N, C-alpha and C positions, 0 to 999 in steps of 0.2 A: 504494500500500500504506500503510495506516495503521500507526502504531507501536504495538506491544503494550507495549513498554518496561517499566519497573518499575511504572508506575502500574496496569497491568492484569494483571501476571504472576500474581498470586494468583487473581484472578477467572477468568482463562482456564484456569489450572491446575485449579481446582475444577470448572469447566464441562466441560472435556475429559477429565479424569482424576478423576471424582468418587469412585472407590473409594479414592483416596489421601487423602481428607479426614482419616481417623483419624491418619495420620502427621503431618499438619500440626497437628491438635488436640493430640496427645500432646506434640509438641515445644513448642508454646506453653504447655501446662500445666506442663511440666517446667522451663521457663525463661521465665516471663511477662515479666520485666524486659527480657530480651534480644530475645524474639521476639513479644511481645504486639502490636506494631503490625501484624504479619502477619495477625492475626485481622480487622483492619479493611482489609486489602488494601494496606497500605503496606509496600513493600520498599525499604529503603535500600541494600541490597547484593544485587543480583540473583545474582551468583556464589554467595554464601553460601546464598541461598534455594534455588537449583538443587541445590547439593551436599547440603544438610541435609534438604531435604524431597522432592526428586524423584530425582536421579540415584543417590545411594548407597542410600537405603532402599526405593525403588520400582523404578526402571528396571533397575539392574544385577542385582538378585536375579531379576527376570523373565528377563533375558537369560541368566543363568547356568543356570537350570533348563531353559529351552527346552521347557517342558511344553506340549503342545497345548492344554490347558485355559486357558493364559495368553494365547492369541493375541489375544483381544479387548482385554485389558489392555495388551498390548504395542502393539497398533495404536493405542490411545488415547494412549499415551506418545509414540509417533512422530508422531501428529497434533499434539500439543503442541509437540514439538521443531520440526516443520515450521513452525508458526505463528511460533515464535521465530526460526527460521533465515531467514525471509523479512522480518524486521524490518530496516529500513534504518539503525537507530541503531547506531553503532559500539560503544557500551557493551554493548548487547544481543548484538551479534555476538561480542564478546570473551568475554562471560559464557557464551554457548553453546559457544564453542570450548574454553574451559578447564573449564567446569562440566559439560559433557556429552560433547562429542566426544573430548577427550583421555582421558576415563575409559574409553572403549571399548578403549584400548590395554592394559588390564590383562592380557589374554591373547587368543590368536588366536581361540578359540571365541566370546568375547564380541564381538570385532571382526567376525567373520563373521556372527553373528546380527544385530548392529546394521546391517551393510551390507544384509543381506537385508530388513530391515524399514524401512530408510530410504526416505523419500519424496524427490522430485526435488531440492528446495533443500538438504535435509539431506545427501543423497548427494553433491551437488556440493561442499559444504563438507567433508564427510568425505574425499572423494578429494583435495581440495586439501591438507588437513591431512596425509594419508598421504604425499603427495609432498614435504612439508616435512620429514618424519621418515623418511628412507629405511631407517634401521636397523630400523624396525618391520616392514618389508616382507620381511625375510629369513625364508625358510622353513627348516625343518630341513635341514641339509646345505649351506647357504650360497646356495641359489638364491633367486630372487624369489618371494615369496608371491603367490598368485593368488586372486582372488575371482570366483566364477562363470566360471572359465576365462580371465579377463582380467587382465592385468598392470597394476598401478597405475603402475609406473615408465614404461611405454610410453605412458601416456595413454589406454589402451583403456577405462578405466572412465568416461570423460567422455561 
């Protein structure tokens, strides 16, 4: 596996999720001193890039609405996540964990939609993260939350 890393994060983002180009362009235009290098594909802080350009403005709103019309866009987002999730670089892995996966914990519906759309490497990392945070797995009434009828706590999701 070749490393996507920070050197190709913008290029791959725009290739896989081209509809999000306006988000990137607007952010660069509003803060050229801070984000101008992103227009040339240079990302000094991958976590910041993911949060500012991808997860918060693009991915989470798509997951919140759950609209059938958004399925193509959601699929593109998860293809990008999968590319990052298979990168062997520990820095990329950490950025994906904190900049994408942890953001799914905002509410159960977002988490369930993310699980539904996750591809294999992403799903493996998401299951591992959920096992690290057992409190997030509590369903109303104190029982364990289940995804597709399987309990994360028992390891059934793997």
